[in-house]
C-alpha positions as CSV (number, residue, x, y, z in Angstrom):
1,M,4.7,9.9,7.2
2,P,6.1,6.5,6.6
3,M,8.0,5.9,3.5
4,L,8.4,3.0,1.1
5,S,11.8,2.3,2.6
6,D,10.4,2.1,6.1
7,Y,8.0,-0.8,5.2
8,P,8.9,-3.7,7.3
9,G,8.6,-6.4,4.8
10,D,10.2,-7.5,1.5
11,K,6.9,-8.0,-0.3
12,I,4.1,-5.3,-0.2
13,L,0.6,-6.7,-0.3
14,V,-2.3,-4.6,-1.3
15,G,-5.9,-5.4,-1.3
16,C,-9.3,-3.7,-1.6
17,I,-12.2,-4.9,0.3
18,R,-14.7,-3.4,-2.1
19,C,-13.6,-4.5,-5.4
20,G,-11.7,-7.5,-4.4
21,M,-8.4,-6.2,-6.1
22,R,-5.1,-7.9,-4.8
23,R,-1.7,-7.2,-5.8
24,Q,1.8,-8.2,-4.4
25,Y,5.1,-6.1,-5.2
26,D,8.7,-6.6,-4.6
27,K,9.9,-3.5,-2.1
28,A,13.4,-3.7,-3.6
29,A,12.0,-3.4,-7.2
30,M,9.7,-0.6,-6.4
31,L,12.4,1.4,-4.9
32,K,14.7,0.9,-7.8
33,A,12.0,1.8,-10.3
34,G,10.5,4.8,-8.7
35,D,12.6,5.9,-5.7
36,D,11.5,6.4,-2.2
37,R,7.9,7.9,-1.5
38,T,5.3,8.0,1.2
39,L,3.2,4.9,1.6
40,A,0.1,7.1,1.1
41,M,1.3,8.3,-2.2
42,L,2.3,4.8,-3.2
43,L,-1.0,3.3,-2.3
44,D,-2.8,6.0,-4.5
45,E,-0.5,5.1,-7.5
46,I,-1.0,1.4,-7.1
47,V,-4.7,1.8,-7.0
48,R,-4.9,4.3,-10.1
49,R,-2.7,1.9,-12.0
50,S,-5.1,-1.0,-11.3
51,G,-7.9,1.1,-12.8
52,C,-9.9,2.1,-9.6
53,V,-12.2,5.1,-10.4
54,K,-13.0,5.7,-6.7
55,V,-9.5,6.7,-5.5
56,D,-10.2,10.3,-5.9
57,N,-13.8,10.1,-4.9
58,V,-14.6,13.0,-2.2
59,N,-17.5,11.2,-0.8
60,I,-15.9,9.2,2.1
61,Y,-18.6,6.6,2.1
62,D,-17.7,5.6,-1.7
63,R,-14.0,5.8,-1.6
64,C,-11.7,3.1,-2.7
65,G,-11.1,0.5,0.1
66,A,-7.5,-0.3,-0.7
67,K,-5.0,-0.9,2.1
68,Y,-1.7,-2.6,3.0
69,E,-2.9,-6.0,3.9
70,D,-0.2,-7.2,6.2
71,L,1.3,-3.7,7.4
72,L,-0.2,-3.9,10.8
73,E,1.1,-7.5,11.6
74,L,4.5,-6.7,10.1
75,L,4.8,-3.5,12.4
76,K,3.6,-5.6,15.4
77,A,6.2,-8.2,14.8
78,A,8.9,-5.5,14.3
79,R,8.1,-4.0,17.7
80,R,8.3,-7.3,19.5
81,H,11.8,-7.8,18.1
82,R,13.2,-4.5,19.4
């Protein structure tokens, strides 16, 4: 499972396609404040703190739509530079 320390960028962008929530975080500050954790756990923490009531919804059609907005592009760029 990928960890926060594995995140390929310095800024972490999170957005939800359902409610429009968008947040930006500094990776180094997050590591200093809360230790290393999986990206899945971190995403749930961010969404809960933003007030989302759908994060724990068991209905897969009515769950929170939050995701790391730029993670795929950052991973692709990192692979090209290997």
